[in-house]
C-alpha atoms as one frame of an Amber mdcrd trajectory, in Angstrom:
protein
  31.108  86.327  -9.590  33.610  88.215 -11.799  37.077  86.854 -11.327  40.110
  87.503 -13.662  41.965  84.425 -14.565  45.534  83.674 -16.271  46.941  80.895
 -18.193  50.594  80.490 -17.210  53.247  79.278 -19.791  56.566  79.243 -18.515
  58.890  77.935 -21.055  61.944  77.646 -18.660  61.396  73.904 -18.288  61.432
  73.393 -22.057  64.557  75.481 -22.576  66.446  73.423 -19.773  65.258  70.289
 -21.645  62.318  68.916 -19.786  59.897  67.075 -22.057  57.799  64.989 -19.853
  54.871  67.082 -20.535  55.113  67.721 -23.958  53.829  65.883 -27.314  56.359
  63.010 -28.376  56.652  64.621 -31.648  57.761  67.778 -30.133  60.522  66.327
 -27.760  63.505  67.247 -30.079  61.987  70.224 -31.639  60.868  73.758 -30.963
  58.631  74.742 -28.071  55.068  73.849 -28.672  51.836  72.366 -27.403  50.210
  69.294 -28.636  46.918  69.199 -30.374  45.058  68.251 -27.223  46.342  71.070
 -25.224  45.761  73.666 -27.863  42.153  72.629 -27.701  41.948  72.552 -24.095
  43.548  76.078 -24.041  40.938  77.581 -26.363  38.127  75.910 -24.574  39.570
  76.946 -20.963  39.905  80.731 -22.273  36.145  80.713 -23.779  34.585  78.880
 -21.045  36.326  81.066 -18.094  35.220  84.104 -19.899  31.590  83.159 -20.142
  31.339  82.371 -16.762  33.789  84.558 -14.750  35.486  87.207 -16.846  38.790
  88.074 -18.420  41.616  85.911 -19.156  45.209  86.822 -19.711  48.413  84.880
 -20.799  51.311  85.392 -18.348  54.327  83.870 -20.271  57.754  84.732 -21.214
  59.352  85.865 -24.589  59.667  82.390 -26.294  55.882  81.626 -24.991  54.630
  84.866 -26.095  56.175  84.360 -29.714  54.814  80.842 -29.747  51.185  82.262
 -29.029  51.437  85.061 -31.488  52.802  82.470 -34.156  49.812  80.144 -33.749
  47.266  83.022 -33.300  46.519  82.087 -29.771  47.361  85.584 -28.416  43.997
  86.657 -30.084  42.103  84.567 -27.221  43.594  86.574 -24.415  42.864  90.034
 -22.931  46.552  90.659 -23.025  49.866  88.808 -22.988  52.335  89.413 -20.378
  55.975  88.421 -20.532  56.600  88.961 -16.846  57.949  85.217 -16.472  61.287
  86.304 -18.185  61.896  87.585 -14.504  61.835  84.085 -13.273  64.784  83.313
 -15.292  66.886  85.351 -13.039  66.082  83.744  -9.807  67.820  80.478  -8.516
  64.766  78.130  -9.117  65.601  75.011 -10.959  63.381  74.626 -13.999  63.890
  70.893 -14.165  62.611  70.419 -10.664  59.970  73.206 -10.485  58.475  72.791
 -13.826  55.317  74.795 -12.799  57.184  77.536 -10.980  55.668  79.897 -13.094
  52.239  79.727 -11.553  53.689  80.461  -8.065  55.613  83.338  -9.540  52.594
  84.507 -11.547  50.718  84.587  -8.102  53.043  87.213  -6.984  52.148  89.740
  -9.632  48.274  89.985  -9.249  45.757  90.825  -6.478  42.989  88.729  -5.421
  40.290  88.069  -6.476  42.705  86.032  -9.152  42.651  82.660 -10.636  45.203
  80.609 -12.398  43.842  77.946 -14.630  45.795  75.282 -16.289  45.817  75.328
 -20.094  44.648  71.480 -19.865  41.430  72.408 -17.799  38.336  73.847 -18.835
  34.937  74.658 -16.901  31.607  73.284 -17.904  29.642  75.294 -15.368  30.586
  78.523 -13.324  32.292  77.725  -9.896  29.886  78.129  -7.199  30.351  79.763
  -3.779  33.160  82.323  -4.915  31.411  84.912  -3.068  32.182  83.160   0.271
  35.846  84.196  -0.148  38.702  81.859   0.755  40.693  79.547  -1.452  39.173
  77.335  -4.204  40.925  74.635  -5.918  40.177  71.624  -8.255  40.038  68.870
  -5.688  41.877  67.243  -2.775  44.701  64.295  -3.112  45.963  62.029  -0.463
  49.074  62.575   1.412  51.510  60.259   3.084  52.722  58.711   0.099  55.785
  58.997  -2.389  54.321  62.213  -4.160  53.283  63.888  -0.934  55.507  62.618
   2.044  55.480  63.936   5.383  56.460  67.314   5.738  59.892  66.671   7.583
  60.801  64.269   4.593  60.564  67.070   1.856  63.853  68.269   0.506  64.287
  72.004   2.029  68.066  72.539   1.276  67.369  76.371   1.593  66.013  76.316
   5.003  62.647  77.779   4.258  60.606  78.401   7.599  57.705  75.976   7.163
  56.960  76.026  10.976  54.638  78.629  10.500  52.073  76.663   8.332  49.407
  74.137   9.351  49.755  71.010   7.323  46.432  69.145   8.592  44.693  68.729
   5.120  45.148  66.646   2.142  46.954  68.240  -0.913  45.064  70.686  -2.982
  44.935  69.914  -6.616  45.616  73.392  -8.315  44.877  72.895 -11.898  42.417
  75.711 -11.136  43.180  77.923  -8.209  41.266  80.867  -7.206  42.595  83.446
  -4.687  40.005  85.280  -2.976  41.621  86.641  -0.210  44.653  88.878  -0.988
  46.507  88.283   2.269  46.498  84.522   1.545  47.312  84.732  -2.171  50.392
  87.115  -1.419  51.649  84.903   1.610  51.403  81.609  -0.310  53.183  83.133
  -3.274  56.063  84.286  -1.055  56.180  81.009   0.743  56.360  79.026  -2.427
  59.077  81.256  -4.035  61.191  81.103  -0.949  60.863  77.261  -0.757  61.885
  76.825  -4.336  64.698  79.211  -4.425  67.990  77.626  -3.877  66.277  74.241
  -3.155  67.549  72.053  -5.834  70.245  69.850  -4.345  70.478  65.956  -4.739
  67.739  64.247  -2.642  66.451  60.630  -2.650  62.751  61.663  -2.788  60.910
  61.401  -5.846  61.810  64.440  -8.213  57.976  65.454  -8.135  57.914  65.954
  -4.470  59.499  69.511  -4.391  57.057  70.875  -7.138  53.810  69.280  -5.607
  55.025  70.615  -2.223  55.678  74.019  -3.349  52.125  74.424  -4.754  49.555
  71.783  -3.441  50.769  71.461   0.137  51.606  75.099   0.768  48.916  76.587
  -0.658  46.321  75.007   1.894  48.673  75.136   4.773  49.083  78.671   4.512
  45.316  79.230   4.319  45.034  77.120   7.240  47.574  79.142   9.288  45.781
  82.416   8.114  42.447  81.278   9.104  41.297  81.181   5.368  38.950  78.507
   4.113  40.460  76.064   1.637  37.948  74.387  -0.273  37.509  72.073  -3.442
  35.436  72.675  -6.534  34.344  68.926  -6.325  34.230  66.400  -3.501  36.159
  63.897  -6.063  39.353  62.733  -4.302  42.448  61.426  -5.821  43.814  58.557
  -3.929  47.687  58.795  -5.030  48.579  55.429  -3.665  45.839  53.621  -5.944
  45.880  56.065  -8.728  42.238  56.064  -8.576  39.362  58.181  -7.848  36.825
  58.365  -4.945  33.728  59.953  -4.562  31.247  61.759  -7.104  32.271  62.584
 -10.658  33.353  66.169 -11.409  32.502  65.698 -15.349  29.775  68.110 -14.954
  31.889  70.939 -13.443  34.950  70.756 -15.560  37.127  68.720 -17.598  40.811
  68.017 -16.748  43.240  66.275 -19.329  45.952  65.280 -16.911  45.088  61.855
 -16.650  44.435  61.443 -20.284  47.841  62.859 -21.298  49.499  59.879 -19.323
  47.465  57.408 -21.609  48.221  59.264 -24.785  51.764  59.211 -24.208  51.649
  55.436 -23.679  49.097  54.740 -26.541  49.416  57.775 -29.146  47.164  55.935
 -31.674  44.290  56.937 -29.252  44.948  60.718 -29.844  42.414  61.376 -32.754
  39.719  59.742 -30.873  40.343  62.044 -27.867  40.740  65.051 -30.390  37.360
  64.271 -31.531  35.935  64.279 -28.093  37.507  67.679 -27.226  36.183  69.082
 -30.485  32.779  68.231 -30.087  32.688  69.690 -26.537  34.319  72.719 -27.861
  32.385  73.382 -30.936  29.093  72.302 -29.305  29.499  74.957 -26.431  31.408
  77.581 -28.602  30.832  77.077 -32.260  32.238  80.478 -33.179  35.717  79.082
 -32.364  35.534  77.014 -35.675  37.440  79.608 -37.642  40.132  79.942 -35.026
  40.765  76.303 -35.018  41.211  76.144 -38.646  43.586  78.929 -38.674  45.990
  77.491 -35.984  49.166  76.090 -37.760  49.651  73.562 -35.056  46.064  72.086
 -35.660  46.847  71.618 -39.338  47.010  67.763 -38.922  43.430  67.513 -37.644
  42.007  70.373 -39.710  39.976  67.642 -41.731  38.658  66.336 -38.386  37.743
  69.753 -37.290  35.493  70.087 -40.381  33.946  66.965 -40.161  33.043  67.384
 -36.547  31.512  70.898 -37.322  29.578  69.149 -40.070  28.295  66.235 -37.737
  27.400  68.667 -35.003  25.337  70.701 -37.393  23.680  67.285 -38.647  22.722
  65.366 -35.638  24.430  66.896 -32.696  27.058  65.317 -30.346  27.997  61.557
 -30.529  30.649  61.470 -28.045  29.846  63.942 -25.367  26.592  64.325 -23.470
  24.845  67.267 -24.844  24.063  68.428 -21.046  27.815  68.076 -20.294  27.439
  65.544 -17.563
């Protein structure tokens, strides 16, 4: 099924001083993406286009300048700087570091997907013709990340009584809005919750961001009678920081967990780059010249060349040829 998609890059958190999701080497420097996220971004665009259709970049002026400077703008059908409008709203970029995704959801009609730059598909998403709301996987609630609804800071007084909070949280590293009423209602609810809601709280700072996306989206769907369903039966148990259920490796790759390890053990980064490069160049060998042209990938240019040579000689060594 053809579903247009977007990568969303809001630089507001960076401009406000948030460095949590960036490479350590970039923490005191200009805005940029670490090597691993550039590699997954390229793969993400190419895979989505191969399986489901076009991809655009929704960003702001700084994000667009970075994409152009790296040559990444050539990946996209278009680059839209609509997120400059988010800076005019009372949305705290330090608390709501992913607010750009909710804002982007106000701008497009369903069917429409938002795919994180650190996730790429290995197979087409199934069952999209059924409609509803499709997302990556469920996550457990009733914990420090997803506390009970009445414990979530709501200092702006957003009306949450309309929504049905009877599901786990929906990880929205990929989120496919197939019903336009749900898309619009969720986006409005998320923006209303975030706007003016940044006062002091004893809850973990992550709580408000995760609520604005991953609790509200399925709760709005349930209230509207829309079917919320995950891409995979894999279930993230937040309390134990562990997975339950079948592997999703054949369906998609998501770098979120690896990012945490790479921040703690940066010496592992070249090995992970090799993994990502094999997966990308084995599936999309025509990205080779692009990778060598990206200034931010200069430090791994020799690895790009060596990986391509090894693939030509004997195929993959660190990924399964079938992507399992």
